[in-house]
Short mmCIF file of the C-alpha atoms (twelve columns), coordinates in Angstrom:
data_MODEL
# 
_entry.id   MODEL 
# 
loop_
_atom_site.group_PDB 
_atom_site.id 
_atom_site.type_symbol 
_atom_site.label_atom_id 
_atom_site.label_alt_id 
_atom_site.label_comp_id 
_atom_site.label_asym_id 
_atom_site.label_seq_id 
_atom_site.Cartn_x 
_atom_site.Cartn_y 
_atom_site.Cartn_z 
_atom_site.pdbx_PDB_model_num 
ATOM 1   C CA . MET A 1   -29.120 -1.584  17.546  1 
ATOM 2   C CA . PHE A 2   -29.707 -4.765  16.173  1 
ATOM 3   C CA . GLY A 3   -28.260 -6.579  19.069  1 
ATOM 4   C CA . ILE A 4   -24.785 -4.652  18.755  1 
ATOM 5   C CA . SER A 5   -24.438 -2.297  22.346  1 
ATOM 6   C CA . ILE A 6   -22.718 0.790   21.656  1 
ATOM 7   C CA . GLU A 7   -19.441 -0.990  23.532  1 
ATOM 8   C CA . GLN A 8   -19.447 -2.933  20.976  1 
ATOM 9   C CA . LEU A 9   -19.739 -0.606  18.292  1 
ATOM 10  C CA . LEU A 10  -16.973 1.488   19.636  1 
ATOM 11  C CA . PHE A 11  -15.001 -1.432  19.703  1 
ATOM 12  C CA . ILE A 12  -15.362 -2.095  16.183  1 
ATOM 13  C CA . PHE A 13  -14.437 1.565   15.299  1 
ATOM 14  C CA . LYS A 14  -11.472 1.079   17.297  1 
ATOM 15  C CA . GLY A 15  -10.024 -1.525  14.961  1 
ATOM 16  C CA . ALA A 16  -10.718 0.495   12.422  1 
ATOM 17  C CA . GLY A 17  -8.675  3.162   13.615  1 
ATOM 18  C CA . TRP A 18  -5.820  0.498   13.855  1 
ATOM 19  C CA . THR A 19  -6.820  -0.428  10.292  1 
ATOM 20  C CA . LEU A 20  -5.766  3.373   9.030   1 
ATOM 21  C CA . VAL A 21  -2.618  3.190   11.304  1 
ATOM 22  C CA . LEU A 22  -1.057  -0.326  9.622   1 
ATOM 23  C CA . SER A 23  -2.406  1.591   6.474   1 
ATOM 24  C CA . ALA A 24  -0.569  4.784   6.655   1 
ATOM 25  C CA . MET A 25  2.359   2.464   7.677   1 
ATOM 26  C CA . GLY A 26  2.539   0.562   5.135   1 
ATOM 27  C CA . PHE A 27  1.864   3.226   2.405   1 
ATOM 28  C CA . VAL A 28  4.767   5.453   3.815   1 
ATOM 29  C CA . GLY A 29  7.189   2.907   4.258   1 
ATOM 30  C CA . GLY A 30  6.346   1.424   0.796   1 
ATOM 31  C CA . ALA A 31  6.973   5.154   -0.688  1 
ATOM 32  C CA . LEU A 32  10.451  4.978   0.384   1 
ATOM 33  C CA . ILE A 33  11.067  1.712   -0.789  1 
ATOM 34  C CA . GLY A 34  9.013   2.406   -3.860  1 
ATOM 35  C CA . VAL A 35  10.827  5.671   -5.533  1 
ATOM 36  C CA . PRO A 36  14.267  4.161   -5.586  1 
ATOM 37  C CA . LEU A 37  13.053  0.665   -6.591  1 
ATOM 38  C CA . ALA A 38  11.291  2.737   -9.396  1 
ATOM 39  C CA . LEU A 39  14.310  4.545   -10.360 1 
ATOM 40  C CA . ALA A 40  16.545  1.307   -10.357 1 
ATOM 41  C CA . ARG A 41  13.886  -0.537  -12.685 1 
ATOM 42  C CA . SER A 42  13.651  1.961   -15.021 1 
ATOM 43  C CA . ARG A 43  17.014  3.660   -15.407 1 
ATOM 44  C CA . GLY A 44  19.744  1.239   -13.503 1 
ATOM 45  C CA . GLY A 45  21.820  -0.603  -15.113 1 
ATOM 46  C CA . ARG A 46  21.605  -4.384  -15.785 1 
ATOM 47  C CA . VAL A 47  22.611  -6.135  -12.585 1 
ATOM 48  C CA . LEU A 48  20.469  -3.273  -10.491 1 
ATOM 49  C CA . ARG A 49  17.726  -3.659  -12.881 1 
ATOM 50  C CA . ALA A 50  18.007  -7.697  -12.731 1 
ATOM 51  C CA . THR A 51  18.120  -7.597  -8.974  1 
ATOM 52  C CA . THR A 52  15.438  -5.635  -8.348  1 
ATOM 53  C CA . GLY A 53  13.447  -7.104  -10.624 1 
ATOM 54  C CA . ALA A 54  14.041  -10.108 -8.807  1 
ATOM 55  C CA . TYR A 55  12.648  -8.639  -5.564  1 
ATOM 56  C CA . VAL A 56  9.341   -6.706  -7.592  1 
ATOM 57  C CA . GLN A 57  8.572   -11.086 -8.815  1 
ATOM 58  C CA . LEU A 58  9.661   -12.180 -5.238  1 
ATOM 59  C CA . VAL A 59  7.069   -10.299 -3.282  1 
ATOM 60  C CA . GLN A 60  4.287   -10.084 -5.935  1 
ATOM 61  C CA . GLY A 61  4.480   -13.807 -6.821  1 
ATOM 62  C CA . VAL A 62  3.672   -14.327 -2.872  1 
ATOM 63  C CA . PRO A 63  0.426   -14.169 -1.080  1 
ATOM 64  C CA . LEU A 64  0.280   -11.094 1.695   1 
ATOM 65  C CA . PRO A 65  -0.859  -13.251 4.584   1 
ATOM 66  C CA . VAL A 66  2.014   -15.557 3.630   1 
ATOM 67  C CA . ILE A 67  4.520   -12.818 4.212   1 
ATOM 68  C CA . MET A 68  2.862   -11.547 7.141   1 
ATOM 69  C CA . PHE A 69  3.628   -15.541 8.726   1 
ATOM 70  C CA . VAL A 70  7.037   -15.322 7.507   1 
ATOM 71  C CA . VAL A 71  7.792   -12.225 9.147   1 
ATOM 72  C CA . TYR A 72  6.118   -12.821 12.285  1 
ATOM 73  C CA . PHE A 73  7.133   -15.986 12.790  1 
ATOM 74  C CA . GLY A 74  10.461  -16.091 10.938  1 
ATOM 75  C CA . ILE A 75  11.973  -12.968 12.994  1 
ATOM 76  C CA . SER A 76  10.083  -14.726 16.429  1 
ATOM 77  C CA . ILE A 77  12.416  -17.841 15.590  1 
ATOM 78  C CA . SER A 78  15.351  -15.581 15.751  1 
ATOM 79  C CA . GLY A 79  14.799  -14.547 19.140  1 
ATOM 80  C CA . PHE A 80  13.219  -11.596 18.619  1 
ATOM 81  C CA . ASP A 81  9.916   -10.471 20.683  1 
ATOM 82  C CA . LEU A 82  7.913   -8.783  17.609  1 
ATOM 83  C CA . PRO A 83  4.830   -7.036  18.150  1 
ATOM 84  C CA . ALA A 84  2.092   -7.644  15.775  1 
ATOM 85  C CA . LEU A 85  1.739   -4.691  14.682  1 
ATOM 86  C CA . VAL A 86  5.317   -3.923  13.791  1 
ATOM 87  C CA . ALA A 87  5.582   -6.837  11.958  1 
ATOM 88  C CA . ALA A 88  1.963   -6.355  9.948   1 
ATOM 89  C CA . GLY A 89  3.909   -2.890  8.752   1 
ATOM 90  C CA . MET A 90  6.739   -4.679  7.637   1 
ATOM 91  C CA . ALA A 91  5.074   -7.129  5.623   1 
ATOM 92  C CA . MET A 92  2.495   -3.873  3.932   1 
ATOM 93  C CA . THR A 93  5.509   -2.003  3.512   1 
ATOM 94  C CA . ALA A 94  7.271   -5.019  1.146   1 
ATOM 95  C CA . TYR A 95  4.237   -5.454  -0.274  1 
ATOM 96  C CA . SER A 96  3.603   -2.069  -1.252  1 
ATOM 97  C CA . SER A 97  7.128   -1.022  -1.992  1 
ATOM 98  C CA . ALA A 98  6.805   -3.986  -5.149  1 
ATOM 99  C CA . TYR A 99  3.529   -2.818  -6.204  1 
ATOM 100 C CA . LEU A 100 3.895   1.231   -6.217  1 
ATOM 101 C CA . GLY A 101 7.704   0.806   -7.580  1 
ATOM 102 C CA . GLU A 102 6.005   -1.006  -10.495 1 
ATOM 103 C CA . ILE A 103 3.056   2.001   -10.988 1 
ATOM 104 C CA . TRP A 104 5.588   4.407   -10.649 1 
ATOM 105 C CA . LYS A 105 8.357   2.798   -12.902 1 
ATOM 106 C CA . GLY A 106 5.502   2.843   -15.186 1 
ATOM 107 C CA . CYS A 107 4.519   6.734   -14.626 1 
ATOM 108 C CA . ILE A 108 8.475   7.659   -15.486 1 
ATOM 109 C CA . GLN A 109 8.583   5.510   -18.440 1 
ATOM 110 C CA . ALA A 110 5.756   7.141   -19.669 1 
ATOM 111 C CA . VAL A 111 7.742   10.576  -19.431 1 
ATOM 112 C CA . PRO A 112 8.655   11.401  -23.603 1 
ATOM 113 C CA . ARG A 113 11.916  10.810  -24.234 1 
ATOM 114 C CA . THR A 114 12.181  13.862  -25.608 1 
ATOM 115 C CA . GLN A 115 11.869  15.138  -22.275 1 
ATOM 116 C CA . TRP A 116 15.433  13.590  -21.111 1 
ATOM 117 C CA . GLU A 117 17.057  14.676  -24.294 1 
ATOM 118 C CA . ALA A 118 15.420  18.311  -23.520 1 
ATOM 119 C CA . ALA A 119 17.246  17.595  -20.068 1 
ATOM 120 C CA . GLU A 120 20.496  16.354  -21.175 1 
ATOM 121 C CA . CYS A 121 20.566  19.516  -24.079 1 
ATOM 122 C CA . ILE A 122 20.370  22.028  -21.318 1 
ATOM 123 C CA . ALA A 123 23.273  19.930  -19.595 1 
ATOM 124 C CA . LEU A 124 22.261  18.862  -16.736 1 
ATOM 125 C CA . ARG A 125 23.368  16.223  -14.618 1 
ATOM 126 C CA . PRO A 126 21.570  12.717  -14.833 1 
ATOM 127 C CA . LEU A 127 20.513  13.629  -10.934 1 
ATOM 128 C CA . GLN A 128 18.772  16.797  -11.977 1 
ATOM 129 C CA . ARG A 129 17.712  15.370  -14.755 1 
ATOM 130 C CA . VAL A 130 15.389  12.872  -12.540 1 
ATOM 131 C CA . ALA A 131 14.507  15.731  -9.616  1 
ATOM 132 C CA . TYR A 132 13.811  18.396  -11.850 1 
ATOM 133 C CA . VAL A 133 12.474  17.332  -15.522 1 
ATOM 134 C CA . ILE A 134 11.242  13.948  -15.120 1 
ATOM 135 C CA . LEU A 135 9.821   13.735  -11.626 1 
ATOM 136 C CA . PRO A 136 7.623   16.292  -11.262 1 
ATOM 137 C CA . GLN A 137 5.882   14.955  -14.862 1 
ATOM 138 C CA . ALA A 138 5.948   11.407  -13.347 1 
ATOM 139 C CA . VAL A 139 4.436   12.774  -9.942  1 
ATOM 140 C CA . ARG A 140 1.462   14.318  -12.092 1 
ATOM 141 C CA . ILE A 141 1.065   10.899  -13.631 1 
ATOM 142 C CA . ALA A 142 1.560   8.478   -11.005 1 
ATOM 143 C CA . ILE A 143 -1.325  10.704  -8.479  1 
ATOM 144 C CA . ALA A 144 -4.413  8.592   -9.863  1 
ATOM 145 C CA . PRO A 145 -2.814  5.020   -10.060 1 
ATOM 146 C CA . THR A 146 -1.019  5.615   -6.671  1 
ATOM 147 C CA . VAL A 147 -4.495  7.072   -4.993  1 
ATOM 148 C CA . GLY A 148 -6.503  3.764   -6.310  1 
ATOM 149 C CA . PHE A 149 -3.796  1.478   -5.042  1 
ATOM 150 C CA . LEU A 150 -3.859  3.139   -1.534  1 
ATOM 151 C CA . VAL A 151 -7.759  1.364   -1.696  1 
ATOM 152 C CA . GLN A 152 -5.933  -1.738  -1.894  1 
ATOM 153 C CA . ILE A 153 -3.653  -1.553  0.979   1 
ATOM 154 C CA . ILE A 154 -6.469  -0.214  3.062   1 
ATOM 155 C CA . LYS A 155 -8.537  -3.577  1.876   1 
ATOM 156 C CA . ASN A 156 -5.799  -6.021  2.616   1 
ATOM 157 C CA . SER A 157 -4.888  -4.884  5.638   1 
ATOM 158 C CA . SER A 158 -7.326  -7.171  6.743   1 
ATOM 159 C CA . TYR A 159 -4.963  -10.156 6.169   1 
ATOM 160 C CA . ALA A 160 -3.119  -8.475  9.317   1 
ATOM 161 C CA . VAL A 161 -5.969  -10.648 11.281  1 
ATOM 162 C CA . VAL A 162 -3.773  -13.991 10.787  1 
ATOM 163 C CA . ILE A 163 -1.063  -13.167 12.912  1 
ATOM 164 C CA . GLY A 164 -3.320  -11.761 15.655  1 
ATOM 165 C CA . PHE A 165 -3.293  -7.992  14.695  1 
ATOM 166 C CA . PHE A 166 -6.522  -6.058  16.231  1 
ATOM 167 C CA . ASP A 167 -7.725  -4.358  13.019  1 
ATOM 168 C CA . LEU A 168 -11.461 -3.839  11.590  1 
ATOM 169 C CA . THR A 169 -11.635 -7.347  10.881  1 
ATOM 170 C CA . TYR A 170 -10.109 -8.677  14.326  1 
ATOM 171 C CA . SER A 171 -12.149 -6.595  16.114  1 
ATOM 172 C CA . ALA A 172 -15.367 -7.473  14.491  1 
ATOM 173 C CA . ARG A 173 -14.261 -11.224 14.728  1 
ATOM 174 C CA . VAL A 174 -14.370 -10.754 18.022  1 
ATOM 175 C CA . VAL A 175 -17.928 -8.679  18.394  1 
ATOM 176 C CA . ASN A 176 -19.353 -11.605 16.312  1 
ATOM 177 C CA . ASN A 177 -17.972 -14.326 18.972  1 
ATOM 178 C CA . SER A 178 -19.771 -12.516 21.813  1 
ATOM 179 C CA . THR A 179 -23.172 -12.029 20.089  1 
ATOM 180 C CA . PHE A 180 -23.449 -14.251 17.528  1 
ATOM 181 C CA . LYS A 181 -25.172 -11.856 14.446  1 
ATOM 182 C CA . PRO A 182 -22.577 -12.222 12.099  1 
ATOM 183 C CA . PHE A 183 -24.713 -10.420 9.582   1 
ATOM 184 C CA . VAL A 184 -25.025 -7.406  11.409  1 
ATOM 185 C CA . VAL A 185 -21.374 -7.349  12.733  1 
ATOM 186 C CA . PHE A 186 -19.885 -7.941  9.105   1 
ATOM 187 C CA . THR A 187 -22.516 -6.161  7.603   1 
ATOM 188 C CA . VAL A 188 -21.415 -2.803  10.017  1 
ATOM 189 C CA . ALA A 189 -17.742 -3.886  9.399   1 
ATOM 190 C CA . ALA A 190 -18.387 -3.850  5.551   1 
ATOM 191 C CA . LEU A 191 -19.982 -0.328  5.537   1 
ATOM 192 C CA . ILE A 192 -16.777 1.181   7.623   1 
ATOM 193 C CA . TYR A 193 -14.272 -0.047  4.677   1 
ATOM 194 C CA . PHE A 194 -16.513 1.274   1.954   1 
ATOM 195 C CA . ALA A 195 -16.764 4.229   3.948   1 
ATOM 196 C CA . ILE A 196 -12.814 4.656   4.141   1 
ATOM 197 C CA . CYS A 197 -12.418 3.382   0.769   1 
ATOM 198 C CA . TYR A 198 -15.439 4.929   -1.311  1 
ATOM 199 C CA . PRO A 199 -13.950 8.524   -1.201  1 
ATOM 200 C CA . LEU A 200 -10.677 7.316   -2.452  1 
ATOM 201 C CA . SER A 201 -11.957 5.536   -4.830  1 
ATOM 202 C CA . SER A 202 -13.668 8.379   -6.414  1 
ATOM 203 C CA . LEU A 203 -10.999 10.750  -5.836  1 
ATOM 204 C CA . SER A 204 -8.740  8.496   -7.926  1 
ATOM 205 C CA . TYR A 205 -11.714 8.562   -10.858 1 
ATOM 206 C CA . ARG A 206 -11.677 12.137  -10.844 1 
ATOM 207 C CA . LEU A 207 -8.166  12.242  -11.012 1 
ATOM 208 C CA . GLU A 208 -7.961  9.896   -14.066 1 
ATOM 209 C CA . ARG A 209 -10.421 11.471  -15.891 1 
ATOM 210 C CA . ARG A 210 -8.992  14.943  -15.147 1 
ATOM 211 C CA . LEU A 211 -5.839  13.597  -16.387 1 
ATOM 212 C CA . SER A 212 -6.901  12.035  -19.441 1 
ATOM 213 C CA . ARG A 213 -8.773  15.335  -20.814 1 
ATOM 214 C CA . ARG A 214 -5.226  17.278  -20.403 1 
# 
């Protein structure tokens, strides 16, 4: 098909599968760190806010490929043989946590102050206020931007090619090197990225519109 064999096409789809695996690792890891990060940034003390703020500024101020290089080669220098998947997952986790933490911090702060006061009036403890009153409302606000950011995670996972991780971009490069048909190969890769990202972008847009109507 246009100079690409079925085996080469399946090879590209195999890379797409690993792209989804890396994206899932980055999103789940980022979420696990992003939740406490958002709470610390929005409701923590001065020292905690300054510390977490420095972390966010550091991660957001460094390009993702550089973070992957630092994680992959930095740990390797220490004597550990780190697989590319693990290094890329750690870098994606750090990247995702910084942005998800900021997104969710804004969603927590978007909950009206009166909700905090009402929770305090019914004698809820600080942890109960967050768990039973604030977070359920913040989650509803956060769904649309979180789904939208998931699209960015999937697309930015292509940077893992700089440390030799086998993903959709890497597999497309390998096939291109054997076929010398860059337009066809990377068009196929682009269509696969589009097929993955477009449903999520559409879902984010619909959720945002539904939230704005409410």
